[in-house]
C-alpha positions, 0 to 999 in steps of 0.5 A: 246823747240824741242828735237834734234835726238840722237847722234850716238856713232861715233858723239861724240868727247871724251872731253879728247884725248891722242894724239900728243905732249900730248901722248909724256909726261911722263904718270904721267904728262899726265893727268895734261896737259889733265885736262888744256886742253893742248891738245886742244889750241882751248880755249886758242885761243878763249881767246887770240883774243878778248885781240889781237883784242883791242891792234891792234885796238888801234893802238899799235900792232907793238910797243906793241908786247910784250903785245899781247905776254903777252895776249897770255901767260896769256890766256894759263895759266888762260884757263887752270886754269878756266878748272881745276876749272870747272873741280873741280866743275863739276866732278859729272855732267861730270862723266854722260856725254858721252864726258866728263867722260874721263876728269881726275877729273872725271874719278879719274886720278887726285885727287881733292886735287892735282887739286887744287894744279895744279890751284894754280900753274897755277894762279901763271903764270897768277899772273906774267903776271898781274905783267906786266901790269899797275895798273888800267888794273891789277885790271881790270883783277882781276875783272873777277875772279868773272866771272869765279867763278860764270860760272860752276854753270850758266848751273844749273840756266840758260838756257844761260851759253853761255852768261856768258862764253861770258862775262868771255870770251871776258874780255880779250878786255877790258884789251887790250884795257885798257893797250894799250889806257891807259883808257876805250873807246866806241871802246873797249866797243863795241868790248867787247859786240861784243865779247860777242855775237861771244861767245854765237854763237860759244859756241852754237855750241859747246854745239850741242854735249852734247844736249842728255846728257845734257837733260837727267841730267838737265844740261841747255845750248843755244843749248837746248833752241834754239831747232830746231831754233838753226842755226836761233838763232846762225846767230843773234848772229853772226849778233849782234856780226858783228853790234857791231863791226862795231861800234867800227871800226866806233868810231875808224875811222869814215869812211865807208870803214872801214866796208869792213875789216869785209866782210872776217870774215862776210863771215866765220861766215856766212859759219858756220851758212849755213853748220851747222848740228845741229844733226852732233856732229862732224860737230858742233866741227868742226865749233866751232873749225874754230873760231880760223881762224875767230879770226884771221880775225877779228884780221886783221881787227882791225890791218888794221882799227887801224894802223895809216895811 
């Protein structure tokens, strides 16, 4: 494994920033908004998109627009809950990393007890969304909590915590497919599998920001494991994602023309890899954030293929 060049202070983007609407909130509320990452909507977009893809590919995007809205609300709430839980578990590690030491729990702005209360409130919102779903879908959704609970510990025991995150952040594809289709089918499974590799790819890019600090404190990541081959590794992950998505579209509509729907997202993911500079923290963050647009392109592909002619 080859060590990465050290990042300059200007390359490091703090994980919690007081900007925009967050800065307008009362001082007493602001730390809780930051704790749930409401200042960083990219997280819930990435959690939301696989579920929206599934509904669109199942052909229910128009008739079940309210389901897509429920998935969005659930994604915002549960992504916030996941961040709170992660920060409670990782508070000591976060205090040792330049980008994360300003997080509310790590910095002491929010106590651990208050963070647990906030976690409970966010989970309550998720429960209200859950109650709107079919019983089998609700059970499938609850099953993901085991993966969520294990994620903060993965960086301590494996070089591939991004793969575990892929299992978590792609789960909405199974939930969306189950709710829209009524049961799990091959297209939904392939959509889920492809999303896992997509997550590994973009979260490896995200982890480039922390390589120096992670190496110092013993935290593991795919960005460290890939070393100087990080661009090639990310390219392989994205290629596998596209291959599995191509299979999902084919099983939904067996016509070679459906693969043309993947050209825009394929070009976008190719741009990310081609322009990625592993020692440029700000550039890596920009390419990571661009995956919200990649998610939209994939949604449009699923919408075109899934909508009945």
